[in-house]
C-alpha distance (Angstrom), angle and dihedral (degrees) to the residues before:
residue distance angle dihedral
X1 . . .
X2 3.80 . .
X3 3.82 88.0 .
X4 3.84 89.7 80.4
X5 3.81 91.5 72.2
X6 3.80 108.7 104.2
X7 3.81 93.6 11.2
X8 3.80 125.7 122.1
X9 3.79 110.6 -127.3
X10 3.74 138.6 168.4
X11 3.76 131.5 -155.3
X12 3.79 145.1 146.9
X13 3.82 91.4 -78.5
X14 3.82 95.8 71.8
X15 3.78 136.2 41.5
X16 3.80 93.1 -134.8
X17 3.79 139.8 26.1
X18 3.81 112.1 -76.4
X19 3.80 136.0 -156.8
X20 3.80 112.2 -130.4
X21 3.81 110.0 -126.4
X22 3.81 101.0 171.8
X23 3.77 130.9 13.4
X24 3.79 125.6 175.3
X25 3.79 140.9 151.4
X26 3.81 109.7 -114.6
X27 3.82 100.8 175.0
X28 3.76 135.3 4.9
X29 3.81 102.8 -64.0
X30 3.84 95.8 -2.8
X31 3.79 124.9 103.3
X32 3.80 134.3 -170.5
X33 3.78 115.4 -142.0
X34 3.79 127.5 -171.3
X35 3.78 113.7 -167.3
X36 3.79 139.1 169.3
X37 3.80 123.8 -140.2
X38 3.79 113.2 -116.3
X39 3.82 95.8 -140.4
X40 3.80 104.2 25.3
X41 3.83 97.3 35.1
X42 3.82 86.7 -139.7
X43 3.80 115.6 153.6
X44 3.81 115.5 -129.3
X45 3.81 127.0 -164.6
X46 3.78 115.0 -162.0
X47 3.81 136.4 172.9
X48 3.79 110.4 -147.3
X49 3.78 134.6 -173.1
X50 3.78 120.0 -134.4
X51 3.83 88.8 -104.9
X52 3.83 89.9 55.4
X53 3.79 91.0 58.0
X54 3.79 89.2 64.7
X55 3.82 89.2 63.9
X56 3.81 92.0 59.9
X57 3.77 117.6 95.8
X58 3.76 127.5 -168.2
X59 3.77 112.4 -111.3
X60 3.78 125.3 -144.3
X61 3.78 123.5 -172.3
X62 3.80 113.7 -124.2
X63 3.76 113.1 -102.4
X64 3.78 118.9 -114.7
X65 3.77 117.6 -136.7
X66 3.83 100.0 -178.4
X67 3.81 91.4 -133.0
X68 3.79 96.3 118.0
X69 3.78 130.1 122.0
X70 3.81 107.1 -69.2
X71 3.80 94.3 -159.0
X72 3.81 92.3 56.0
X73 3.80 90.3 48.6
X74 3.82 90.6 50.8
X75 3.82 92.0 49.1
X76 3.80 91.3 49.5
X77 3.80 91.5 50.4
X78 3.80 91.7 46.5
X79 3.82 91.0 50.6
X80 3.80 89.9 51.3
X81 3.83 90.6 48.4
X82 3.81 91.7 52.4
X83 3.81 91.6 45.8
X84 3.80 91.4 52.7
X85 3.80 93.1 43.9
X86 3.79 90.3 53.3
X87 3.80 90.0 49.5
X88 3.80 92.3 58.3
X89 3.81 101.0 32.3
X90 3.82 114.3 15.1
X91 3.83 94.0 176.8
X92 3.78 100.9 55.6
X93 3.78 106.9 21.7
X94 3.77 96.1 97.2
X95 3.82 99.8 37.9
X96 3.79 90.5 107.4
X97 3.82 89.8 58.2
X98 3.81 95.2 55.8
X99 3.82 97.3 46.4
C-alpha cells in the first residue's frame, strides 16, 4: 500500500483529483491518508478502511499533442485578451475593433 504515496488518485471522497502526500496504516485495516488537491491545493486528511481503498483509481492527465486547430486556439486567446482588457479599461479596450 506504500505505492500510493506520490500518486495522483481520485475517488468519491474528494471533489477533485488529489496527490497523496502521506499514507500509512494506523490500525489493522485502517489507513490514514494525507492528500493535496491538484486544482485547489487544499490539504485533505482522511481515514480509510481497506475496502475504501478499492474505490480509489489512479488518475493520469491527458497528454497534449499540439495538433489542434490553430485558428480556434487563436480565437480563444483573442477572446481572453479582450475580456481582460475590458476588465482593466472598459472604455478603450475595444477601440481597435471599431476602427
